PDB file of N, CA, C and O in Angstrom:
ATOM      1  N   UNK A   1      -8.235 112.770 -54.022  1.00  0.00           N
ATOM      2  CA  UNK A   1      -7.971 113.194 -53.410  1.00  0.00           C
ATOM      3  C   UNK A   1      -6.151 113.605 -53.526  1.00  0.00           C
ATOM      4  O   UNK A   1      -5.292 112.884 -54.032  1.00  0.00           O
ATOM      5  N   UNK A   2      -5.963 114.863 -52.938  1.00  0.00           N
ATOM      6  CA  UNK A   2      -4.685 115.449 -53.273  1.00  0.00           C
ATOM      7  C   UNK A   2      -3.999 115.110 -52.413  1.00  0.00           C
ATOM      8  O   UNK A   2      -4.523 114.989 -51.306  1.00  0.00           O
ATOM      9  N   UNK A   3      -2.549 114.817 -52.568  1.00  0.00           N
ATOM     10  CA  UNK A   3      -1.799 115.015 -50.988  1.00  0.00           C
ATOM     11  C   UNK A   3      -1.613 115.548 -50.282  1.00  0.00           C
ATOM     12  O   UNK A   3      -0.937 115.009 -49.405  1.00  0.00           O
ATOM     13  N   UNK A   4      -1.951 116.738 -50.095  1.00  0.00           N
ATOM     14  CA  UNK A   4      -2.045 117.849 -49.740  1.00  0.00           C
ATOM     15  C   UNK A   4      -2.918 117.941 -48.583  1.00  0.00           C
ATOM     16  O   UNK A   4      -2.672 118.363 -47.453  1.00  0.00           O
ATOM     17  N   UNK A   5      -4.331 117.309 -49.242  1.00  0.00           N
ATOM     18  CA  UNK A   5      -5.602 117.194 -48.642  1.00  0.00           C
ATOM     19  C   UNK A   5      -5.653 115.969 -47.607  1.00  0.00           C
ATOM     20  O   UNK A   5      -6.602 115.460 -47.010  1.00  0.00           O
ATOM     21  N   UNK A   6      -4.467 115.723 -47.615  1.00  0.00           N
ATOM     22  CA  UNK A   6      -4.880 113.924 -46.548  1.00  0.00           C
ATOM     23  C   UNK A   6      -4.499 114.391 -45.259  1.00  0.00           C
ATOM     24  O   UNK A   6      -5.356 114.402 -44.374  1.00  0.00           O
ATOM     25  N   UNK A   7      -3.382 114.766 -45.029  1.00  0.00           N
ATOM     26  CA  UNK A   7      -3.375 115.192 -43.501  1.00  0.00           C
ATOM     27  C   UNK A   7      -4.742 115.949 -42.966  1.00  0.00           C
ATOM     28  O   UNK A   7      -5.612 115.295 -42.391  1.00  0.00           O
ATOM     29  N   UNK A   8      -4.851 117.090 -43.147  1.00  0.00           N
ATOM     30  CA  UNK A   8      -6.113 118.197 -42.803  1.00  0.00           C
ATOM     31  C   UNK A   8      -7.446 116.992 -42.603  1.00  0.00           C
ATOM     32  O   UNK A   8      -7.912 116.669 -41.510  1.00  0.00           O
ATOM     33  N   UNK A   9      -7.911 116.432 -44.002  1.00  0.00           N
ATOM     34  CA  UNK A   9      -9.001 115.350 -43.830  1.00  0.00           C
ATOM     35  C   UNK A   9      -9.233 113.797 -42.474  1.00  0.00           C
ATOM     36  O   UNK A   9     -10.191 113.201 -41.981  1.00  0.00           O
ATOM     37  N   UNK A  10      -7.364 113.721 -42.346  1.00  0.00           N
ATOM     38  CA  UNK A  10      -7.739 112.652 -41.846  1.00  0.00           C
ATOM     39  C   UNK A  10      -7.585 113.358 -40.065  1.00  0.00           C
ATOM     40  O   UNK A  10      -7.697 112.601 -39.101  1.00  0.00           O
ATOM     41  N   UNK A  11      -7.409 114.375 -39.947  1.00  0.00           N
ATOM     42  CA  UNK A  11      -7.395 115.499 -38.430  1.00  0.00           C
ATOM     43  C   UNK A  11      -8.925 115.655 -38.318  1.00  0.00           C
ATOM     44  O   UNK A  11      -9.572 115.539 -37.277  1.00  0.00           O
ATOM     45  N   UNK A  12      -9.445 115.955 -39.637  1.00  0.00           N
ATOM     46  CA  UNK A  12     -11.027 115.979 -39.304  1.00  0.00           C
ATOM     47  C   UNK A  12     -11.619 115.065 -39.155  1.00  0.00           C
ATOM     48  O   UNK A  12     -12.206 115.140 -38.076  1.00  0.00           O
ATOM     49  N   UNK A  13     -11.882 113.885 -39.825  1.00  0.00           N
ATOM     50  CA  UNK A  13     -12.270 112.665 -39.408  1.00  0.00           C
ATOM     51  C   UNK A  13     -11.566 112.125 -38.391  1.00  0.00           C
ATOM     52  O   UNK A  13     -12.451 111.441 -37.879  1.00  0.00           O
ATOM     53  N   UNK A  14     -10.533 111.933 -37.689  1.00  0.00           N
ATOM     54  CA  UNK A  14     -10.379 111.001 -36.840  1.00  0.00           C
ATOM     55  C   UNK A  14      -9.443 112.307 -36.058  1.00  0.00           C
ATOM     56  O   UNK A  14      -8.410 112.844 -36.456  1.00  0.00           O
ATOM     57  N   UNK A  15     -10.034 112.495 -35.139  1.00  0.00           N
ATOM     58  CA  UNK A  15      -9.480 114.949 -34.460  1.00  0.00           C
ATOM     59  C   UNK A  15      -9.257 113.787 -32.712  1.00  0.00           C
ATOM     60  O   UNK A  15      -8.697 114.471 -31.856  1.00  0.00           O
ATOM     61  N   UNK A  16      -9.567 112.436 -32.232  1.00  0.00           N
ATOM     62  CA  UNK A  16      -8.928 112.003 -31.204  1.00  0.00           C
ATOM     63  C   UNK A  16      -7.582 111.461 -31.115  1.00  0.00           C
ATOM     64  O   UNK A  16      -6.942 111.383 -30.066  1.00  0.00           O
ATOM     65  N   UNK A  17      -7.150 111.061 -32.352  1.00  0.00           N
ATOM     66  CA  UNK A  17      -6.199 110.308 -32.449  1.00  0.00           C
ATOM     67  C   UNK A  17      -5.112 111.159 -32.673  1.00  0.00           C
ATOM     68  O   UNK A  17      -5.377 112.091 -33.433  1.00  0.00           O
ATOM     69  N   UNK A  18      -3.980 111.122 -32.247  1.00  0.00           N
ATOM     70  CA  UNK A  18      -2.411 112.253 -31.630  1.00  0.00           C
ATOM     71  C   UNK A  18      -1.395 111.671 -32.621  1.00  0.00           C
ATOM     72  O   UNK A  18      -1.533 110.495 -32.959  1.00  0.00           O
ATOM     73  N   UNK A  19      -0.142 112.579 -33.231  1.00  0.00           N
ATOM     74  CA  UNK A  19       0.494 112.229 -33.845  1.00  0.00           C
ATOM     75  C   UNK A  19       1.639 111.467 -33.329  1.00  0.00           C
ATOM     76  O   UNK A  19       2.361 111.955 -32.460  1.00  0.00           O
ATOM     77  N   UNK A  20       1.906 109.935 -33.967  1.00  0.00           N
ATOM     78  CA  UNK A  20       2.601 109.265 -33.057  1.00  0.00           C
ATOM     79  C   UNK A  20       4.250 109.979 -34.061  1.00  0.00           C
ATOM     80  O   UNK A  20       4.429 110.266 -35.245  1.00  0.00           O
ATOM     81  N   UNK A  21       5.050 110.016 -32.956  1.00  0.00           N
ATOM     82  CA  UNK A  21       6.495 109.964 -33.781  1.00  0.00           C
ATOM     83  C   UNK A  21       7.170 108.572 -33.064  1.00  0.00           C
ATOM     84  O   UNK A  21       6.816 107.804 -32.170  1.00  0.00           O
ATOM     85  N   UNK A  22       8.235 108.679 -33.886  1.00  0.00           N
ATOM     86  CA  UNK A  22       9.475 107.503 -34.282  1.00  0.00           C
ATOM     87  C   UNK A  22      10.532 107.144 -33.752  1.00  0.00           C
ATOM     88  O   UNK A  22      11.508 107.242 -34.496  1.00  0.00           O
ATOM     89  N   UNK A  23      10.698 106.812 -32.876  1.00  0.00           N
ATOM     90  CA  UNK A  23      11.759 106.980 -31.671  1.00  0.00           C
ATOM     91  C   UNK A  23      13.033 106.770 -32.791  1.00  0.00           C
ATOM     92  O   UNK A  23      13.133 105.807 -33.551  1.00  0.00           O
ATOM     93  N   UNK A  24      14.148 108.124 -32.677  1.00  0.00           N
ATOM     94  CA  UNK A  24      14.840 107.988 -32.845  1.00  0.00           C
ATOM     95  C   UNK A  24      16.684 107.532 -32.742  1.00  0.00           C
ATOM     96  O   UNK A  24      17.720 107.330 -33.376  1.00  0.00           O
ATOM     97  N   UNK A  25      15.986 107.589 -31.308  1.00  0.00           N
ATOM     98  CA  UNK A  25      16.845 107.335 -30.330  1.00  0.00           C
ATOM     99  C   UNK A  25      17.144 106.280 -29.591  1.00  0.00           C
ATOM    100  O   UNK A  25      15.930 106.279 -29.387  1.00  0.00           O
ATOM    101  N   UNK A  26      17.457 105.579 -29.119  1.00  0.00           N
ATOM    102  CA  UNK A  26      17.445 104.703 -27.626  1.00  0.00           C
ATOM    103  C   UNK A  26      18.634 103.400 -28.352  1.00  0.00           C
ATOM    104  O   UNK A  26      19.122 103.423 -29.482  1.00  0.00           O
ATOM    105  N   UNK A  27      18.762 102.769 -27.701  1.00  0.00           N
ATOM    106  CA  UNK A  27      19.826 101.676 -27.752  1.00  0.00           C
ATOM    107  C   UNK A  27      19.218 100.711 -29.242  1.00  0.00           C
ATOM    108  O   UNK A  27      18.096 100.289 -29.521  1.00  0.00           O
ATOM    109  N   UNK A  28      20.330 100.643 -29.847  1.00  0.00           N
ATOM    110  CA  UNK A  28      20.072 100.099 -31.009  1.00  0.00           C
ATOM    111  C   UNK A  28      20.187  98.012 -30.628  1.00  0.00           C
ATOM    112  O   UNK A  28      20.861  97.554 -29.705  1.00  0.00           O
ATOM    113  N   UNK A  29      19.522  97.324 -31.414  1.00  0.00           N
ATOM    114  CA  UNK A  29      19.985  95.874 -31.134  1.00  0.00           C
ATOM    115  C   UNK A  29      20.714  95.710 -31.970  1.00  0.00           C
ATOM    116  O   UNK A  29      20.738  96.078 -33.144  1.00  0.00           O
ATOM    117  N   UNK A  30      21.833  94.695 -30.916  1.00  0.00           N
ATOM    118  CA  UNK A  30      22.796  94.336 -31.122  1.00  0.00           C
ATOM    119  C   UNK A  30      22.865  92.946 -31.821  1.00  0.00           C
ATOM    120  O   UNK A  30      22.316  91.910 -31.446  1.00  0.00           O
ATOM    121  N   UNK A  31      23.658  93.140 -32.926  1.00  0.00           N
ATOM    122  CA  UNK A  31      23.489  91.981 -34.112  1.00  0.00           C
ATOM    123  C   UNK A  31      24.445  90.769 -33.322  1.00  0.00           C
ATOM    124  O   UNK A  31      25.411  91.112 -32.641  1.00  0.00           O
ATOM    125  N   UNK A  32      24.009  89.095 -33.516  1.00  0.00           N
ATOM    126  CA  UNK A  32      25.083  88.646 -33.116  1.00  0.00           C
ATOM    127  C   UNK A  32      25.107  87.053 -33.841  1.00  0.00           C
ATOM    128  O   UNK A  32      24.134  86.311 -33.974  1.00  0.00           O
ATOM    129  N   UNK A  33      26.473  86.797 -34.240  1.00  0.00           N
ATOM    130  CA  UNK A  33      26.252  86.156 -34.933  1.00  0.00           C
ATOM    131  C   UNK A  33      26.356  83.987 -34.636  1.00  0.00           C
ATOM    132  O   UNK A  33      27.182  83.337 -33.994  1.00  0.00           O
ATOM    133  N   UNK A  34      25.661  83.725 -35.092  1.00  0.00           N
ATOM    134  CA  UNK A  34      25.570  82.114 -34.257  1.00  0.00           C
ATOM    135  C   UNK A  34      25.409  81.474 -35.676  1.00  0.00           C
ATOM    136  O   UNK A  34      25.230  82.368 -36.504  1.00  0.00           O
ATOM    137  N   UNK A  35      25.412  80.146 -36.269  1.00  0.00           N
ATOM    138  CA  UNK A  35      24.609  78.873 -36.794  1.00  0.00           C
ATOM    139  C   UNK A  35      23.531  77.995 -35.739  1.00  0.00           C
ATOM    140  O   UNK A  35      23.391  77.649 -34.566  1.00  0.00           O
ATOM    141  N   UNK A  36      22.948  77.924 -36.980  1.00  0.00           N
ATOM    142  CA  UNK A  36      21.598  76.836 -36.561  1.00  0.00           C
ATOM    143  C   UNK A  36      21.448  76.302 -36.834  1.00  0.00           C
ATOM    144  O   UNK A  36      20.765  76.774 -37.743  1.00  0.00           O
ATOM    145  N   UNK A  37      21.413  74.807 -37.058  1.00  0.00           N
ATOM    146  CA  UNK A  37      20.916  73.181 -37.932  1.00  0.00           C
ATOM    147  C   UNK A  37      19.830  72.694 -36.972  1.00  0.00           C
ATOM    148  O   UNK A  37      19.932  72.200 -35.850  1.00  0.00           O
ATOM    149  N   UNK A  38      18.688  72.991 -37.776  1.00  0.00           N
ATOM    150  CA  UNK A  38      17.415  72.852 -37.335  1.00  0.00           C
ATOM    151  C   UNK A  38      17.111  71.134 -37.115  1.00  0.00           C
ATOM    152  O   UNK A  38      16.465  70.513 -36.271  1.00  0.00           O
ATOM    153  N   UNK A  39      17.939  70.708 -38.349  1.00  0.00           N
ATOM    154  CA  UNK A  39      17.295  69.154 -38.796  1.00  0.00           C
ATOM    155  C   UNK A  39      18.442  68.517 -39.796  1.00  0.00           C
ATOM    156  O   UNK A  39      18.763  69.232 -40.746  1.00  0.00           O
ATOM    157  N   UNK A  40      18.995  67.418 -39.683  1.00  0.00           N
ATOM    158  CA  UNK A  40      19.693  66.734 -40.486  1.00  0.00           C
ATOM    159  C   UNK A  40      18.895  66.129 -40.986  1.00  0.00           C
ATOM    160  O   UNK A  40      18.076  65.524 -40.293  1.00  0.00           O
ATOM    161  N   UNK A  41      18.856  66.080 -42.357  1.00  0.00           N
ATOM    162  CA  UNK A  41      17.755  65.072 -42.755  1.00  0.00           C
ATOM    163  C   UNK A  41      18.569  64.573 -44.255  1.00  0.00           C
ATOM    164  O   UNK A  41      19.249  65.430 -44.819  1.00  0.00           O
ATOM    165  N   UNK A  42      18.498  63.519 -44.718  1.00  0.00           N
ATOM    166  CA  UNK A  42      18.602  63.443 -46.126  1.00  0.00           C
ATOM    167  C   UNK A  42      18.281  63.547 -47.515  1.00  0.00           C
ATOM    168  O   UNK A  42      17.898  62.709 -48.331  1.00  0.00           O
ATOM    169  N   UNK A  43      18.654  65.398 -47.636  1.00  0.00           N
ATOM    170  CA  UNK A  43      17.624  66.288 -48.788  1.00  0.00           C
ATOM    171  C   UNK A  43      19.194  66.280 -49.669  1.00  0.00           C
ATOM    172  O   UNK A  43      20.376  66.047 -49.419  1.00  0.00           O
ATOM    173  N   UNK A  44      18.331  66.699 -50.853  1.00  0.00           N
ATOM    174  CA  UNK A  44      19.068  66.829 -52.555  1.00  0.00           C
ATOM    175  C   UNK A  44      19.217  68.751 -52.287  1.00  0.00           C
ATOM    176  O   UNK A  44      20.018  69.337 -53.016  1.00  0.00           O
ATOM    177  N   UNK A  45      18.562  69.423 -51.433  1.00  0.00           N
ATOM    178  CA  UNK A  45      18.635  70.701 -51.540  1.00  0.00           C
ATOM    179  C   UNK A  45      18.922  71.404 -49.710  1.00  0.00           C
ATOM    180  O   UNK A  45      18.894  70.594 -48.783  1.00  0.00           O
ATOM    181  N   UNK A  46      19.109  72.517 -49.494  1.00  0.00           N
ATOM    182  CA  UNK A  46      19.585  73.102 -48.522  1.00  0.00           C
ATOM    183  C   UNK A  46      18.910  74.534 -48.431  1.00  0.00           C
ATOM    184  O   UNK A  46      18.894  75.377 -49.328  1.00  0.00           O
ATOM    185  N   UNK A  47      18.374  74.636 -47.205  1.00  0.00           N
ATOM    186  CA  UNK A  47      17.817  76.434 -47.351  1.00  0.00           C
ATOM    187  C   UNK A  47      19.281  76.781 -46.073  1.00  0.00           C
ATOM    188  O   UNK A  47      19.477  76.521 -44.886  1.00  0.00           O
ATOM    189  N   UNK A  48      20.043  77.496 -47.184  1.00  0.00           N
ATOM    190  CA  UNK A  48      20.548  78.906 -46.427  1.00  0.00           C
ATOM    191  C   UNK A  48      20.226  80.578 -46.425  1.00  0.00           C
ATOM    192  O   UNK A  48      20.108  81.327 -47.394  1.00  0.00           O
ATOM    193  N   UNK A  49      20.129  80.878 -44.982  1.00  0.00           N
ATOM    194  CA  UNK A  49      19.924  82.301 -44.833  1.00  0.00           C
ATOM    195  C   UNK A  49      20.929  83.158 -43.995  1.00  0.00           C
ATOM    196  O   UNK A  49      21.453  83.033 -42.888  1.00  0.00           O
ATOM    197  N   UNK A  50      20.964  83.920 -44.822  1.00  0.00           N
ATOM    198  CA  UNK A  50      22.576  84.755 -44.234  1.00  0.00           C
ATOM    199  C   UNK A  50      21.668  86.630 -44.015  1.00  0.00           C
ATOM    200  O   UNK A  50      20.880  87.257 -44.723  1.00  0.00           O
ATOM    201  N   UNK A  51      22.238  86.871 -42.883  1.00  0.00           N
ATOM    202  CA  UNK A  51      21.550  88.216 -42.648  1.00  0.00           C
ATOM    203  C   UNK A  51      22.704  89.248 -42.369  1.00  0.00           C
ATOM    204  O   UNK A  51      23.653  88.613 -41.910  1.00  0.00           O
ATOM    205  N   UNK A  52      23.056  90.838 -42.480  1.00  0.00           N
ATOM    206  CA  UNK A  52      23.698  91.228 -42.431  1.00  0.00           C
ATOM    207  C   UNK A  52      23.231  92.766 -41.646  1.00  0.00           C
ATOM    208  O   UNK A  52      22.111  93.190 -41.931  1.00  0.00           O
ATOM    209  N   UNK A  53      23.685  93.195 -41.131  1.00  0.00           N
ATOM    210  CA  UNK A  53      23.266  94.923 -40.435  1.00  0.00           C
ATOM    211  C   UNK A  53      22.851  95.777 -41.997  1.00  0.00           C
ATOM    212  O   UNK A  53      23.226  95.844 -43.168  1.00  0.00           O
ATOM    213  N   UNK A  54      22.045  96.215 -41.266  1.00  0.00           N
ATOM    214  CA  UNK A  54      20.666  96.829 -42.586  1.00  0.00           C
ATOM    215  C   UNK A  54      20.941  98.630 -42.549  1.00  0.00           C
ATOM    216  O   UNK A  54      21.717  99.215 -41.793  1.00  0.00           O
ATOM    217  N   UNK A  55      20.311  99.068 -43.295  1.00  0.00           N
ATOM    218  CA  UNK A  55      19.787 100.695 -43.666  1.00  0.00           C
ATOM    219  C   UNK A  55      18.735 101.164 -42.267  1.00  0.00           C
ATOM    220  O   UNK A  55      17.780 100.489 -41.886  1.00  0.00           O
ATOM    221  N   UNK A  56      19.091 102.199 -41.779  1.00  0.00           N
ATOM    222  CA  UNK A  56      18.110 102.791 -41.350  1.00  0.00           C
ATOM    223  C   UNK A  56      16.718 103.035 -41.933  1.00  0.00           C
ATOM    224  O   UNK A  56      16.684 102.796 -43.141  1.00  0.00           O
ATOM    225  N   UNK A  57      15.642 103.416 -41.444  1.00  0.00           N
ATOM    226  CA  UNK A  57      14.576 103.549 -42.250  1.00  0.00           C
ATOM    227  C   UNK A  57      14.639 105.133 -43.170  1.00  0.00           C
ATOM    228  O   UNK A  57      14.303 105.404 -44.323  1.00  0.00           O
ATOM    229  N   UNK A  58      15.192 105.918 -42.132  1.00  0.00           N
ATOM    230  CA  UNK A  58      15.804 107.491 -42.660  1.00  0.00           C
ATOM    231  C   UNK A  58      16.762 107.486 -43.743  1.00  0.00           C
ATOM    232  O   UNK A  58      16.951 108.486 -44.436  1.00  0.00           O
ATOM    233  N   UNK A  59      17.482 106.200 -43.942  1.00  0.00           N
ATOM    234  CA  UNK A  59      18.865 106.163 -45.201  1.00  0.00           C
ATOM    235  C   UNK A  59      17.895 106.843 -46.783  1.00  0.00           C
ATOM    236  O   UNK A  59      16.980 106.453 -47.508  1.00  0.00           O
ATOM    237  N   UNK A  60      18.486 107.624 -46.710  1.00  0.00           N
ATOM    238  CA  UNK A  60      18.116 108.219 -48.639  1.00  0.00           C
ATOM    239  C   UNK A  60      18.371 106.951 -49.231  1.00  0.00           C
ATOM    240  O   UNK A  60      17.325 106.329 -49.044  1.00  0.00           O
ATOM    241  N   UNK A  61      19.168 106.212 -49.841  1.00  0.00           N
ATOM    242  CA  UNK A  61      19.475 105.504 -50.623  1.00  0.00           C
ATOM    243  C   UNK A  61      18.722 104.195 -49.979  1.00  0.00           C
ATOM    244  O   UNK A  61      19.330 103.144 -50.186  1.00  0.00           O
ATOM    245  N   UNK A  62      17.677 104.097 -49.340  1.00  0.00           N
ATOM    246  CA  UNK A  62      17.435 102.387 -49.306  1.00  0.00           C
ATOM    247  C   UNK A  62      16.462 102.055 -50.295  1.00  0.00           C
ATOM    248  O   UNK A  62      15.910 100.957 -50.239  1.00  0.00           O
ATOM    249  N   UNK A  63      16.205 102.817 -51.130  1.00  0.00           N
ATOM    250  CA  UNK A  63      14.992 102.367 -52.258  1.00  0.00           C
ATOM    251  C   UNK A  63      16.251 101.851 -53.328  1.00  0.00           C
ATOM    252  O   UNK A  63      16.187 100.774 -53.922  1.00  0.00           O
ATOM    253  N   UNK A  64      17.205 102.649 -53.440  1.00  0.00           N
ATOM    254  CA  UNK A  64      18.176 101.477 -54.155  1.00  0.00           C
ATOM    255  C   UNK A  64      18.809 100.174 -53.589  1.00  0.00           C
ATOM    256  O   UNK A  64      18.666  99.101 -54.176  1.00  0.00           O
ATOM    257  N   UNK A  65      19.238 100.248 -52.884  1.00  0.00           N
ATOM    258  CA  UNK A  65      19.456  99.382 -52.061  1.00  0.00           C
ATOM    259  C   UNK A  65      18.869  97.702 -51.958  1.00  0.00           C
ATOM    260  O   UNK A  65      19.478  96.632 -51.971  1.00  0.00           O
ATOM    261  N   UNK A  66      17.038  98.126 -51.826  1.00  0.00           N
ATOM    262  CA  UNK A  66      16.196  97.822 -51.534  1.00  0.00           C
ATOM    263  C   UNK A  66      15.643  96.887 -53.566  1.00  0.00           C
ATOM    264  O   UNK A  66      14.870  95.974 -53.854  1.00  0.00           O
ATOM    265  N   UNK A  67      16.347  97.579 -54.217  1.00  0.00           N
ATOM    266  CA  UNK A  67      16.003  97.429 -55.676  1.00  0.00           C
ATOM    267  C   UNK A  67      17.345  96.830 -55.785  1.00  0.00           C
ATOM    268  O   UNK A  67      17.093  95.828 -56.454  1.00  0.00           O
ATOM    269  N   UNK A  68      18.404  96.812 -55.589  1.00  0.00           N
ATOM    270  CA  UNK A  68      20.351  95.849 -55.374  1.00  0.00           C
ATOM    271  C   UNK A  68      19.541  94.348 -55.309  1.00  0.00           C
ATOM    272  O   UNK A  68      19.657  93.460 -56.153  1.00  0.00           O
ATOM    273  N   UNK A  69      18.467  94.285 -53.759  1.00  0.00           N
ATOM    274  CA  UNK A  69      18.789  93.606 -52.903  1.00  0.00           C
ATOM    275  C   UNK A  69      17.800  92.290 -54.368  1.00  0.00           C
ATOM    276  O   UNK A  69      18.491  91.334 -54.720  1.00  0.00           O
ATOM    277  N   UNK A  70      16.737  92.373 -54.843  1.00  0.00           N
ATOM    278  CA  UNK A  70      16.002  92.399 -55.445  1.00  0.00           C
ATOM    279  C   UNK A  70      16.752  91.523 -56.682  1.00  0.00           C
ATOM    280  O   UNK A  70      16.595  90.335 -56.965  1.00  0.00           O
ATOM    281  N   UNK A  71      17.393  92.266 -57.148  1.00  0.00           N
ATOM    282  CA  UNK A  71      18.167  91.878 -58.624  1.00  0.00           C
ATOM    283  C   UNK A  71      18.852  91.069 -57.616  1.00  0.00           C
ATOM    284  O   UNK A  71      18.185  90.048 -57.451  1.00  0.00           O
ATOM    285  N   UNK A  72      19.485  91.072 -57.162  1.00  0.00           N
ATOM    286  CA  UNK A  72      20.507  90.199 -57.009  1.00  0.00           C
ATOM    287  C   UNK A  72      20.354  88.269 -56.261  1.00  0.00           C
ATOM    288  O   UNK A  72      20.960  87.241 -56.562  1.00  0.00           O
ATOM    289  N   UNK A  73      18.978  88.629 -54.969  1.00  0.00           N
ATOM    290  CA  UNK A  73      19.253  87.822 -54.555  1.00  0.00           C
ATOM    291  C   UNK A  73      18.174  87.604 -53.871  1.00  0.00           C
ATOM    292  O   UNK A  73      18.020  86.452 -53.466  1.00  0.00           O
ATOM    293  N   UNK A  74      16.543  89.196 -53.365  1.00  0.00           N
ATOM    294  CA  UNK A  74      16.100  89.015 -53.009  1.00  0.00           C
ATOM    295  C   UNK A  74      15.355  87.931 -53.203  1.00  0.00           C
ATOM    296  O   UNK A  74      15.523  87.220 -52.212  1.00  0.00           O
ATOM    297  N   UNK A  75      14.603  87.410 -53.966  1.00  0.00           N
ATOM    298  CA  UNK A  75      13.306  86.225 -53.720  1.00  0.00           C
ATOM    299  C   UNK A  75      13.796  85.547 -54.959  1.00  0.00           C
ATOM    300  O   UNK A  75      14.808  85.844 -55.593  1.00  0.00           O
ATOM    301  N   UNK A  76      12.868  84.516 -55.238  1.00  0.00           N
ATOM    302  CA  UNK A  76      12.775  83.502 -56.129  1.00  0.00           C
ATOM    303  C   UNK A  76      12.222  84.110 -57.427  1.00  0.00           C
ATOM    304  O   UNK A  76      11.666  83.359 -58.229  1.00  0.00           O
ATOM    305  N   UNK A  77      12.375  85.814 -57.759  1.00  0.00           N
ATOM    306  CA  UNK A  77      11.890  86.373 -59.281  1.00  0.00           C
ATOM    307  C   UNK A  77      13.916  87.091 -59.231  1.00  0.00           C
ATOM    308  O   UNK A  77      14.451  87.472 -60.273  1.00  0.00           O
ATOM    309  N   UNK A  78      14.411  87.103 -58.327  1.00  0.00           N
ATOM    310  CA  UNK A  78      15.708  87.704 -58.341  1.00  0.00           C
ATOM    311  C   UNK A  78      16.712  86.840 -59.654  1.00  0.00           C
ATOM    312  O   UNK A  78      16.823  85.624 -59.809  1.00  0.00           O
ATOM    313  N   UNK A  79      17.260  87.807 -60.359  1.00  0.00           N
ATOM    314  CA  UNK A  79      18.245  87.374 -61.402  1.00  0.00           C
ATOM    315  C   UNK A  79      19.189  86.185 -61.380  1.00  0.00           C
ATOM    316  O   UNK A  79      19.669  85.447 -62.240  1.00  0.00           O
ATOM    317  N   UNK A  80      19.265  86.286 -60.070  1.00  0.00           N
ATOM    318  CA  UNK A  80      20.307  85.198 -59.603  1.00  0.00           C
ATOM    319  C   UNK A  80      20.008  84.274 -59.448  1.00  0.00           C
ATOM    320  O   UNK A  80      20.776  83.398 -59.845  1.00  0.00           O
ATOM    321  N   UNK A  81      18.894  83.905 -58.870  1.00  0.00           N
ATOM    322  CA  UNK A  81      17.597  82.637 -58.102  1.00  0.00           C
ATOM    323  C   UNK A  81      17.011  82.524 -59.469  1.00  0.00           C
ATOM    324  O   UNK A  81      16.344  81.493 -59.558  1.00  0.00           O
ATOM    325  N   UNK A  82      17.036  83.392 -60.816  1.00  0.00           N
ATOM    326  CA  UNK A  82      16.063  82.400 -62.140  1.00  0.00           C
ATOM    327  C   UNK A  82      17.890  82.032 -62.442  1.00  0.00           C
ATOM    328  O   UNK A  82      17.742  80.866 -62.076  1.00  0.00           O
ATOM    329  N   UNK A  83      19.192  82.087 -62.749  1.00  0.00           N
ATOM    330  CA  UNK A  83      19.800  81.912 -63.264  1.00  0.00           C
ATOM    331  C   UNK A  83      20.249  80.245 -62.801  1.00  0.00           C
ATOM    332  O   UNK A  83      20.397  79.227 -63.477  1.00  0.00           O
ATOM    333  N   UNK A  84      20.360  80.482 -61.540  1.00  0.00           N
ATOM    334  CA  UNK A  84      20.444  79.042 -60.707  1.00  0.00           C
ATOM    335  C   UNK A  84      19.933  78.042 -60.969  1.00  0.00           C
ATOM    336  O   UNK A  84      20.314  76.879 -61.102  1.00  0.00           O
ATOM    337  N   UNK A  85      18.580  78.802 -61.077  1.00  0.00           N
ATOM    338  CA  UNK A  85      17.606  77.338 -61.530  1.00  0.00           C
ATOM    339  C   UNK A  85      17.267  76.874 -62.770  1.00  0.00           C
ATOM    340  O   UNK A  85      17.488  75.716 -63.124  1.00  0.00           O
ATOM    341  N   UNK A  86      16.574  77.973 -63.674  1.00  0.00           N
ATOM    342  CA  UNK A  86      16.040  78.360 -65.141  1.00  0.00           C
ATOM    343  C   UNK A  86      17.517  77.869 -66.045  1.00  0.00           C
ATOM    344  O   UNK A  86      17.620  77.040 -66.949  1.00  0.00           O
ATOM    345  N   UNK A  87      18.397  78.597 -65.503  1.00  0.00           N
ATOM    346  CA  UNK A  87      19.553  78.147 -66.662  1.00  0.00           C
ATOM    347  C   UNK A  87      20.980  76.884 -65.906  1.00  0.00           C
ATOM    348  O   UNK A  87      21.585  76.085 -66.621  1.00  0.00           O
ATOM    349  N   UNK A  88      21.087  76.953 -65.208  1.00  0.00           N
ATOM    350  CA  UNK A  88      22.113  76.055 -64.452  1.00  0.00           C
ATOM    351  C   UNK A  88      21.260  75.152 -63.968  1.00  0.00           C
ATOM    352  O   UNK A  88      21.882  74.324 -63.302  1.00  0.00           O
ATOM    353  N   UNK A  89      19.569  74.838 -64.019  1.00  0.00           N
ATOM    354  CA  UNK A  89      19.080  73.912 -63.138  1.00  0.00           C
ATOM    355  C   UNK A  89      19.483  73.112 -61.774  1.00  0.00           C
ATOM    356  O   UNK A  89      19.187  71.952 -61.489  1.00  0.00           O
ATOM    357  N   UNK A  90      20.210  74.014 -61.040  1.00  0.00           N
ATOM    358  CA  UNK A  90      20.441  73.672 -59.646  1.00  0.00           C
ATOM    359  C   UNK A  90      19.894  74.353 -58.403  1.00  0.00           C
ATOM    360  O   UNK A  90      20.449  74.947 -57.479  1.00  0.00           O
ATOM    361  N   UNK A  91      18.595  74.067 -58.689  1.00  0.00           N
ATOM    362  CA  UNK A  91      17.807  74.424 -57.525  1.00  0.00           C
ATOM    363  C   UNK A  91      16.460  74.096 -58.423  1.00  0.00           C
ATOM    364  O   UNK A  91      15.340  74.226 -57.928  1.00  0.00           O
TER     365      UNK A  91
END
């Protein structure tokens, strides 16, 4: 099935479903800063989670930003994590 055939197919197959528009207006969540220490234990490792304001879904460069995040530290397969774990032996 080609991409231009999908919408007519879905409209024919599911006639009772109406299109839902995403709300692009309205209040945005307000970021806040805080530190949470869950439990103090004698461990040789730490779990650190950092966050910041992100890009909206309509941002044209969101795919490049996601790729940049993955390369620099977005997951265990990131170059940064692999360097710290495999080459430096720190994690």
